[in-house]
C-alpha positions in Angstrom: -17.5 26.4 -24.5 -14.8 24.6 -22.6 -11.5 26.4 -22.1 -8.5 24.0 -22.1 -5.6 24.5 -19.7 -2.1 23.4 -19.6 -1.2 21.2 -16.6 1.7 22.1 -14.3 2.4 20.0 -11.2 4.0 21.7 -8.2 5.3 19.5 -5.5 5.5 21.4 -2.2 6.7 19.6 0.9 4.5 20.4 3.8 6.0 20.4 7.2 2.6 19.8 8.8 2.0 16.1 9.5 -1.3 16.6 11.3 -3.8 18.9 9.7 -6.7 20.4 11.5 -8.0 22.8 8.8 -8.0 23.0 5.1 -5.7 26.0 5.2 -2.8 23.7 5.9 -3.0 22.0 2.5 -1.5 24.1 -0.2 -0.8 24.3 -3.9 1.4 21.5 -5.0 0.6 19.1 -2.1 -0.8 16.7 -4.7 -0.1 16.2 -8.4 -2.0 14.6 -11.2 -0.3 11.6 -12.8 -2.7 11.0 -15.7 -6.2 10.4 -16.9 -8.4 8.5 -19.3 -10.9 10.6 -21.3 -13.1 7.8 -22.7 -15.6 5.8 -20.7 -15.1 4.7 -18.2 -13.3 8.0 -17.3 -10.4 7.8 -14.8 -7.5 9.8 -13.3 -4.8 9.3 -10.7 -2.9 11.6 -8.3 0.1 11.3 -6.0 0.3 12.8 -2.5 3.3 14.9 -2.1 2.8 15.5 1.6 1.2 13.4 4.3 -2.6 14.0 3.9 -4.4 13.6 7.2 -7.3 11.2 7.7 -10.9 12.3 7.0 -9.7 15.0 4.6 -11.9 16.2 1.6 -10.5 17.2 -1.8 -12.7 18.3 -4.7 -12.1 17.5 -8.4 -14.0 19.4 -11.1 -14.0 19.8 -14.9 -15.5 23.3 -14.5 -13.4 26.1 -15.7 -11.6 28.6 -13.5 -13.3 32.0 -13.6 -10.0 33.8 -13.5 -10.6 35.3 -10.1 -10.0 32.4 -7.8 -13.3 30.6 -8.3 -14.8 28.2 -10.7 -17.6 28.4 -13.3 -20.7 26.2 -13.2 -22.4 24.0 -15.7 -20.2 20.9 -15.4 -19.4 18.6 -12.5 -17.6 18.2 -9.2 -16.6 15.0 -7.3 -15.8 14.9 -3.6 -13.1 12.6 -2.3 -12.9 11.8 1.4 -9.6 10.2 2.3 -11.0 7.9 5.0 -9.8 6.9 8.4 -6.0 6.7 7.8 -3.3 9.2 6.9 -2.3 9.0 3.3 1.5 9.0 3.3 3.5 11.2 1.0 4.4 9.3 -2.1 1.2 7.3 -2.2 -0.5 7.1 -5.6 -4.3 7.1 -5.6 -6.3 6.0 -8.6 -10.0 7.0 -9.4 -11.8 4.9 -11.9 -15.3 4.6 -13.5 -16.1 8.2 -12.7 -19.6 8.1 -14.3 -20.9 5.0 -12.5 -19.3 3.2 -9.6 -16.8 6.0 -8.9 -14.1 3.8 -7.3 -11.2 5.2 -5.3 -8.1 3.0 -4.5 -8.1 4.8 -1.1 -11.0 6.5 0.6 -14.4 7.3 -1.0 -15.3 9.2 -4.2 -18.8 10.6 -4.6 -20.7 13.2 -6.6 -20.8 16.7 -5.1 -22.8 18.3 -7.9 -23.3 18.1 -11.7 -21.7 15.6 -13.9 -17.9 15.2 -14.4 -17.2 13.9 -17.9 -13.6 14.0 -19.2 -13.9 15.0 -22.9 -11.7 13.0 -25.3 -11.6 16.1 -27.6 -9.8 18.0 -24.9 -10.5 18.7 -21.3 -9.0 19.9 -18.0 -9.4 18.8 -14.3 -8.7 21.0 -11.2 -8.2 19.7 -7.7 -9.0 22.1 -4.9 -10.0 22.4 -1.2 -12.8 24.7 -0.1 -15.9 25.2 2.1 -17.9 23.2 -0.5 -17.6 21.9 -4.1 -18.4 25.2 -5.7 -16.2 27.6 -3.6 -12.4 26.9 -3.8 -10.2 28.3 -1.1 -6.9 26.8 -2.5 -6.3 25.2 -5.9 -4.0 22.2 -5.4 -3.2 20.9 -8.9 -4.5 20.8 -12.5 -4.1 18.7 -15.7 -5.2 18.9 -19.3 -4.8 17.2 -22.6 -5.3 20.0 -25.2 -4.0 23.4 -26.1 -6.3 26.4 -25.5 -6.8 29.6 -23.7 -4.7 29.6 -20.5 -5.7 33.0 -19.3 -8.1 31.6 -16.8 -5.2 30.2 -14.7 -5.2 33.7 -13.3 -6.3 33.6 -9.7 -5.7 29.8 -9.3 -2.1 30.1 -8.1 -1.3 27.2 -10.5 1.7 27.4 -12.7 2.1 25.7 -16.1 4.9 23.2 -16.0 4.8 22.5 -12.3 1.4 22.6 -10.5 -0.6 22.5 -13.8 0.4 19.7 -16.2 -0.2 19.7 -19.9 0.4 16.3 -21.4 -0.8 17.5 -24.8 1.8 16.7 -27.5 -0.2 16.3 -30.7 -3.9 16.1 -31.4 -6.1 15.6 -28.4 -4.9 12.3 -26.8 -7.6 10.4 -25.1 -5.3 9.2 -22.3 -2.0 10.3 -20.8 0.2 9.0 -18.0 3.4 10.1 -16.3 6.1 7.5 -16.7 9.1 9.4 -15.4 11.3 8.7 -12.3 9.6 7.8 -9.0 12.7 7.2 -7.0 16.1 8.9 -6.3 15.1 12.5 -5.7 15.8 14.2 -2.4 12.3 15.4 -1.6 8.7 14.8 -2.9 8.5 18.4 -4.1 11.5 17.7 -6.4 9.2 15.5 -8.5 7.1 18.4 -9.6 9.5 19.4 -12.4 9.7 15.8 -13.5 5.9 15.4 -13.6 5.5 18.8 -15.3 7.9 17.7 -18.2 5.6 16.2 -20.8 8.5 14.2 -22.3 8.1 12.0 -19.2 4.5 11.2 -20.3 3.0 8.4 -22.5 -0.2 9.3 -24.4 -2.7 7.3 -26.4 -5.6 8.2 -28.8 -7.1 4.7 -28.7 -10.6 4.2 -27.4 -11.6 1.6 -24.8 -11.7 0.8 -21.2 -8.8 2.3 -19.3 -6.7 3.3 -22.3 -3.7 3.6 -19.9 -3.3 1.6 -16.7 -2.6 4.7 -14.5 0.3 2.8 -12.8 -0.1 2.9 -9.1 3.6 2.5 -8.2 4.3 4.8 -5.2 7.0 7.6 -5.2 10.1 7.4 -2.9 12.6 10.0 -1.8 16.3 9.8 -1.1 17.2 11.8 2.0 19.7 14.4 0.8 21.8 16.5 3.1 21.3 20.2 2.6 23.0 21.6 5.7 20.4 24.4 5.8 20.7 24.8 9.5 24.1 23.6 10.7 26.5 20.7 10.7 24.5 18.4 13.0 23.4 15.1 11.3 20.6 14.8 13.8 18.9 18.1 12.9 15.9 17.4 10.7 16.0 20.7 8.9 19.4 19.8 7.5 17.7 17.2 5.3 15.7 17.5 2.1 12.9 15.4 3.6 12.7 17.5 6.7 13.5 14.5 8.9 16.7 12.6 9.9 17.2 9.5 7.8 16.9 6.0 9.2 17.9 2.4 8.7 16.1 1.8 5.5 17.2 5.1 3.8 19.7 5.5 1.0 21.4 8.8 1.9 23.1 11.3 -0.4 25.7 13.9 0.7 26.2 16.2 -2.3 29.1 18.6 -2.8 29.1 22.4 -3.2 27.5 23.1 0.2 28.4 25.5 3.1 27.7 23.0 5.9 28.6 19.3 5.9 27.4 16.7 8.4 29.0 15.7 11.7 27.7 12.6 13.4 27.9 12.6 17.2 25.9 9.5 18.1 25.4 6.1 16.4 23.7 6.2 13.0 22.3 3.4 10.9 21.4 3.8 7.2 20.9 1.4 4.3 23.4 3.1 2.0 25.2 6.4 1.8 26.7 8.1 -1.2 29.2 11.0 -0.6 30.1 13.2 -3.6 33.6 14.2 -4.6 34.6 17.2 -2.5 31.9 16.7 0.2 32.8 15.6 3.7 31.4 13.8 6.7 32.9 13.6 10.2 31.9 10.5 12.1 32.5 10.8 15.8 30.3 7.7 16.4 29.6 4.4 14.7 28.0 4.5 11.3 26.3 1.3 10.1 25.6 0.9 6.4 27.6 0.8 3.2 29.2 4.1 2.3 30.4 5.0 -1.2 32.8 7.9 -1.6 33.6 9.2 -5.1 36.6 11.2 -5.9 36.6 13.1 -9.3 39.7 12.4 -11.4 39.3 15.1 -14.1 41.9 13.6 -16.5 43.4 10.2 -17.4 46.7 11.4 -15.7 48.1 9.7 -12.6 46.8 10.6 -9.2 47.7 9.6 -5.6 44.5 8.3 -3.9 43.5 6.5 -0.8 40.3 4.7 0.4 38.3 6.9 2.8 36.4 3.9 3.9 37.2 0.6 5.5 36.6 -2.9 3.9 37.2 -2.0 0.3 39.0 -4.6 -1.8 40.4 -5.0 -5.3 37.5 -7.2 -6.5 35.2 -4.3 -6.0 37.7 -1.7 -7.2 38.1 -3.5 -10.5 34.4 -4.0 -10.9 33.4 -0.4 -10.1 36.2 1.6 -11.7 37.6 1.8 -15.3 41.4 1.2 -14.8 43.7 0.8 -17.8 45.3 -2.6 -18.4 48.7 -3.2 -19.9 50.1 -6.1 -21.9 51.2 -7.8 -18.6 47.6 -7.9 -17.4 48.3 -5.3 -14.8 45.9 -2.5 -14.1 46.7 1.2 -13.5 46.2 1.0 -9.7 49.3 0.4 -7.5 50.7 0.7 -3.9 54.3 1.9 -3.4 57.0 -0.6 -2.5 60.0 1.4 -1.1 62.2 -1.7 -0.9 62.9 -1.7 -4.6 66.1 -0.3 -5.8 64.8 0.8 -9.2 62.4 3.7 -9.0 60.0 2.4 -11.6 59.8 -0.9 -9.9 58.4 0.7 -6.7 55.0 0.9 -8.2 53.5 -2.6 -7.5 50.6 -2.6 -10.0 47.7 -4.9 -9.2 46.8 -7.6 -11.7 43.5 -7.7 -13.4 42.4 -10.6 -11.2 43.6 -9.0 -7.9 41.4 -9.5 -4.8 43.6 -7.8 -2.2 42.1 -5.7 0.5 42.9 -2.0 0.5 44.8 -0.9 3.7 43.4 1.9 5.8 45.7 4.9 5.8 47.7 3.6 2.7 48.0 5.5 -0.5 47.8 4.2 -4.1 48.6 5.6 -7.5 45.6 5.5 -9.9 44.8 6.4 -13.5 41.5 5.8 -15.2 40.9 4.9 -18.8 38.6 7.9 -19.1 38.2 11.0 -17.0 35.5 10.5 -14.3 35.0 9.3 -10.8 37.0 6.7 -8.8 34.8 5.2 -6.1 35.4 3.4 -2.8 32.7 1.5 -0.9 32.9 0.2 2.6 32.4 1.3 6.2 33.1 4.8 7.7 36.2 5.0 9.8 34.9 6.5 13.0 38.0 5.9 15.2 41.7 6.2 15.1 43.5 4.6 12.1 47.1 3.3 12.5 49.5 2.2 9.8 53.1 1.0 10.1 55.9 2.9 8.4 58.5 1.0 6.4 62.1 1.7 5.6 63.4 0.5 2.3 67.0 -0.3 3.4 69.7 -1.1 0.9 69.0 0.7 -2.3 65.4 1.4 -1.5 64.0 4.6 0.0 62.3 5.6 3.2 59.4 7.2 1.5 56.0 5.9 2.4 52.8 6.5 0.4 50.0 7.1 2.9 46.5 8.4 2.5 43.6 10.1 4.3 41.4 7.3 5.8 38.5 9.5 6.5 35.5 11.0 4.7 36.6 14.4 6.0 39.6 16.5 5.5 42.7 15.8 7.6 44.9 18.7 8.9 48.4 17.8 7.9 49.9 20.2 10.5 48.2 18.2 13.3 49.3 14.9 11.8 52.9 16.0 11.2 53.3 17.5 14.6 51.9 14.3 16.3 54.1 12.0 14.3 57.3 14.2 14.1 59.4 11.7 16.0 58.8 8.9 13.4 59.3 11.1 10.3 62.6 12.4 8.8 60.9 15.8 8.7 57.5 17.4 9.2 56.9 17.3 5.4 54.4 15.7 3.1 54.6 15.5 -0.7 51.6 15.7 -2.9 51.5 14.7 -6.6 50.2 17.5 -8.9 48.8 15.7 -12.0 48.5 18.9 -13.9 52.3 19.7 -13.7 53.5 16.0 -13.3 55.5 17.0 -10.2 55.5 16.7 -6.5 54.5 19.6 -4.2 56.1 20.0 -0.8 53.9 20.9 2.2 55.3 21.5 5.6 53.6 21.9 9.0 53.5 25.6 8.6 51.3 25.2 5.5 48.6 23.4 7.6 47.4 21.8 4.4 44.1 20.1 4.5 44.4 16.6 3.0 41.2 15.8 1.1 39.2 12.6 1.5 40.5 10.1 -1.0 43.9 11.8 -1.3 47.3 10.1 -1.0 50.6 11.7 0.0 54.2 10.8 0.7 56.1 11.0 4.0 59.7 10.1 4.7 60.0 7.5 7.5 62.5 7.8 10.4 61.4 4.5 12.0 59.2 1.5 11.4 56.7 2.5 14.1 53.0 3.1 13.6 51.7 6.5 12.7 48.1 7.4 13.6 45.3 9.4 12.1 42.8 10.5 14.7 39.4 12.0 14.7 40.7 15.3 16.1 42.6 15.8 12.8 39.3 15.9 10.8 37.6 19.0 9.5 35.1 20.2 7.0 36.4 22.4 4.2 34.5 24.1 1.4 35.7 22.6 -1.9 36.7 26.0 -3.2 38.4 27.2 0.0 41.4 29.5 -0.6 43.7 29.3 2.3 44.7 33.0 2.6 47.8 33.8 4.6 49.0 37.0 6.2 52.6 35.9 6.3 55.1 37.3 3.7 55.8 34.7 0.9 57.8 34.5 -2.3 57.0 31.9 -4.8 59.8 31.5 -7.5 58.7 29.8 -10.7 60.6 28.4 -13.6 59.0 27.4 -16.9 60.6 25.6 -19.9 57.7 26.2 -22.3 56.0 23.0 -21.4 56.5 22.5 -17.6 56.4 24.8 -14.6 58.1 24.2 -11.3 58.3 26.3 -8.1 60.2 27.0 -4.9 58.6 28.8 -1.9 60.0 31.1 0.7 57.9 31.7 3.8 58.9 34.5 6.3 57.7 33.4 9.7 58.5 34.8 13.1 60.6 32.4 15.2 62.1 30.5 12.3 65.9 30.5 11.6 68.2 30.5 8.6 69.0 26.9 9.3 66.7 23.8 9.3 63.4 24.2 11.0 61.4 21.0 11.1 57.8 21.5 10.0 58.8 24.8 8.3 61.4 23.6 5.7 60.5 20.9 3.2 62.8 19.2 0.8 62.2 18.7 -2.9 60.8 15.2 -3.3 63.7 12.9 -4.1 61.9 9.6 -4.4 62.5 9.9 -8.1 65.0 11.7 -10.4 64.0 15.3 -11.1 64.9 16.3 -14.7 63.5 19.9 -14.2 63.2 21.7 -10.9 64.0 24.8 -9.0 64.9 24.8 -5.3 66.8 26.7 -2.6 69.5 25.9 -0.1 69.4 26.8 3.6 71.2 30.1 4.4 73.1 28.5 7.3 74.4 25.1 8.1 73.4 23.8 4.7 74.0 20.1 4.1 73.4 20.4 0.4 69.8 19.5 0.6 67.4 20.9 -2.0 64.4 22.6 -0.5 61.1 23.3 -2.3 59.8 25.2 0.8 62.1 27.2 3.1 61.0 29.3 6.0 63.1 32.3 7.1 62.8 34.9 10.0 60.8 38.0 9.4 63.4 40.3 10.9 66.0 40.3 8.1 63.9 40.1 4.9 66.0 42.8 3.2 69.4 41.4 4.1 69.1 37.7 3.6 70.3 36.3 0.3 68.9 32.9 -0.7 70.9 30.4 -2.9 68.8 29.1 -5.8 69.4 25.8 -7.6 68.2 24.8 -11.0 67.9 21.5 -12.7 67.4 21.7 -16.5 68.5 20.1 -19.7 70.8 21.9 -22.2 69.4 24.2 -24.9 66.3 24.9 -22.8 64.7 28.3 -22.7 64.0 28.9 -19.0 61.8 31.7 -17.7 62.0 32.9 -14.1 59.1 34.7 -12.5 57.8 35.4 -9.0 54.5 35.7 -7.1 54.7 37.5 -3.8 52.3 37.8 -0.9 52.4 40.4 1.9 56.0 41.5 1.4 56.7 44.9 3.1 55.8 47.9 1.1 58.4 48.7 -1.6 60.3 45.4 -1.3 61.1 43.8 -4.6 62.5 40.4 -5.5 65.8 40.4 -7.5 67.4 37.4 -9.2 71.2 37.6 -9.1 73.2 35.7 -11.7 76.8 35.6 -10.4 78.0 33.8 -13.5 76.9 36.6 -15.8 77.1 39.4 -13.2 73.5 40.6 -13.5 70.6 41.6 -11.4 67.0 41.2 -12.6 64.0 42.7 -10.8 61.5 39.8 -11.0 58.9 41.9 -9.3 58.8 44.1 -12.5 59.4 41.6 -15.2 60.1 37.9 -15.9 63.6 36.8 -16.9 64.5 34.3 -19.6 67.7 32.5 -20.2 68.8 29.7 -22.5 70.9 26.9 -21.0 74.1 26.2 -22.9 74.6 22.9 -21.2 72.7 20.7 -18.7 72.3 22.5 -15.3 72.2 20.8 -11.9 73.4 22.7 -9.0 73.7 25.8 -6.9 76.0 28.8 -6.9 74.9 30.7 -9.9 71.6 32.2 -8.9 70.6 34.0 -5.7 67.4 35.7 -4.6 67.4 39.2 -2.9 64.3 40.7 -1.3 65.0 44.4 -0.8 63.6 47.9 -1.3 66.9 49.1 -2.7 67.3 49.4 -6.5 70.0 46.8 -7.2 72.1 47.0 -10.3 75.1 45.1 -11.6 77.4 47.5 -9.7 75.9 46.2 -6.5 77.1 42.6 -7.0 79.4 41.7 -4.2 80.1 38.3 -2.8 79.9 37.6 0.9 81.6 34.7 2.7 78.4 34.3 4.7 76.7 33.0 1.6 79.3 30.2 1.1 78.4 26.8 2.4 80.5 23.6 2.9 78.8 20.2 3.3 79.4 16.5 2.8 77.7 15.6 -0.6 78.9 12.0 -0.4 81.0 9.8 1.9 84.0 10.5 -0.3 83.2 14.1 -1.3 82.6 17.6 0.1 81.0 20.5 -1.8 81.7 24.2 -1.6 78.7 26.2 -2.8 78.2 29.9 -3.3 81.8 30.8 -3.9 83.0 32.4 -7.1 86.7 33.0 -6.5 90.0 31.1 -6.0 90.4 29.4 -2.6 92.4 26.9 -0.7 90.7 24.0 0.9 92.2 21.8 3.6 90.7 18.8 5.5 92.1 17.8 9.0 91.4 15.0 11.4 90.4 16.0 14.9 94.0 15.2 15.9 95.2 17.9 13.5 96.5 15.6 10.8 96.2 17.3 7.3 94.4 14.9 5.0 93.5 17.1 2.0 95.2 20.3 0.7 93.9 21.5 -2.7 93.3 24.8 -4.5 90.1 25.5 -6.3 88.8 28.2 -8.7 85.1 28.0 -8.0 82.4 29.2 -10.3 79.6 28.7 -7.8 79.9 25.0 -7.0 83.0 22.9 -6.4 83.2 19.3 -5.5 86.3 18.0 -3.7 87.2 14.3 -3.6 88.2 12.9 -0.3 90.6 10.0 0.3 89.2 6.8 1.7 88.5 8.0 5.2 86.9 6.2 8.1 83.6 7.4 9.6 83.9 10.2 12.1 84.3 14.0 12.5 86.6 16.1 10.3 87.5 19.8 10.1 87.4 21.7 6.8 89.2 25.0 6.4 88.6 27.3 3.4 90.8 30.4 2.8 89.7 32.9 0.1 89.9 36.6 -0.8 86.4 36.9 0.6 87.4 35.5 4.0 87.9 32.2 5.8 85.5 29.4 6.9 86.2 26.6 9.3 83.5 23.9 9.6 83.1 20.4 11.0 81.7 17.6 8.8 80.6 14.1 9.7 81.4 11.2 7.5 79.1 8.2 8.0 
């Protein structure tokens, strides 16, 4: 009695291209694609490795004996591959097994007995061996009926991969694999597709060649694995075992440890780079490249094209942008010449054909969460883009973007372009919090491929992105830091904002370019927290401030808050690497309280709209502060020009007299104030120049020069 075996196809990529002995073919090097069980009997296979010329493979409907051999009583056919190598991916069809025994490649002949595929259920094994009765290695198997599978023992075949069962119901007289034959990264990857019987078509009809046993060959898509290193030219870094060429469609997936670096000219047909993956091109790359960036929500993002040659015709065709009633789509560059903030987003029309600019950023929102894609040529050299200054009522903020398919080190960029920027600062949009995040040179933030960011221009010169700025980064890299940090958060129940303090050796309590970054003011902030510089404050609001490491326990940092009235605001902190025992206290000078934020959050309710500095201060100290410790210090009071006709006194909570003098000693202003943290003093219509401000209070005296422009 026949025993019927499930068929599982295992596709194993062989690294041997020239075989000298049978031992170099192994299980899964071929797979069955189907058979016909009614006369004339037929079956087909696919080569999953290169099979050398003059090779012999045996096919039998004898059963396995469960010990690595086969039983007798049925038949075995012998297939000689002929004088040419059979390339991996080639489909070979064998027809009329009982008469002419025709093979589409090579020669098929009887070895012993009679091989008849039973329509009521049968199985075929392929093997190599010293002869047709003594297998040394089972290569593949297939069957069309349920049965006793115990005799797969000893064959090395596995149901669902190297042994395929296309049985679904009854005993189909014919079955054929009709699943994918292109798009996978290796020939071995097709085994699970072939082993899945939902990818098969079956028939119970009788007749000549019930199913055509489609001879379409299989193709692979070279996929980067990075198994060995970052070198594009290393064959073992590719799923196919060899470096792709001019006719290949290449895939660079995400989630890997190593990503490719190209050092000499490369030509491919196409290349697809997944979101979060990276490729550094230090030489010319020929072929269309598509980079996808995942936008996980329908919120707004700042993006850029990481390839050259993309235009709005393709962007509209390949991406699902929203469209408004004015036939504008949700994709826009930033026009800093406009006086109204909302008008600075120059939305493209739904018929736009404009070319995207290398190094320029754009705002984007998709109609559904998914990928935004850019197609063009890899930028393998330096990329320059001119800065613009808005003038008049515009701004000097420029929306730039990473022009490469690799990450860009913002510290290297900011240092190189420091002279043309107002400060060594970039601003990133966080779609999750609907707010801008400040990054300074000290952050060394890695700008991702496809990511846009703001800078503030100090000129209209070109800025340059260079190949030396590029790097590979793991998508889940966490940039750990050994420096002390304090991150102060405020939350109004719906939104969260933060200000950061870095303690870095060599920085000062004044402005340090590349270490202090302002709150983004290209728009009006309705909710924010920030700090002011400890010395020489000009009234600027900083989201990132760097301070020296030597005085952590003595420095007191002014904190500003912007919030609407009747808002419940919660203060909290996250600290890194502060000295042992040092806590963060929030001082409220209006209410004369200290709160240890290191131990617990602090919640207030605003009685009126808040927008300023002078009420809140941060202390970092190992001392246990209490309300009795509150004491004002004249060193924490700052005076600065807040407008051409106004000066501001911040951090003072007492009565004081303020006088303003010309450099010739002429008294121009003499006024008394009773400050509750922030006082603004109007100036007469004064000409541009330098003036002297003198403040006298019970805390002490301050004399400072201010410049009116």
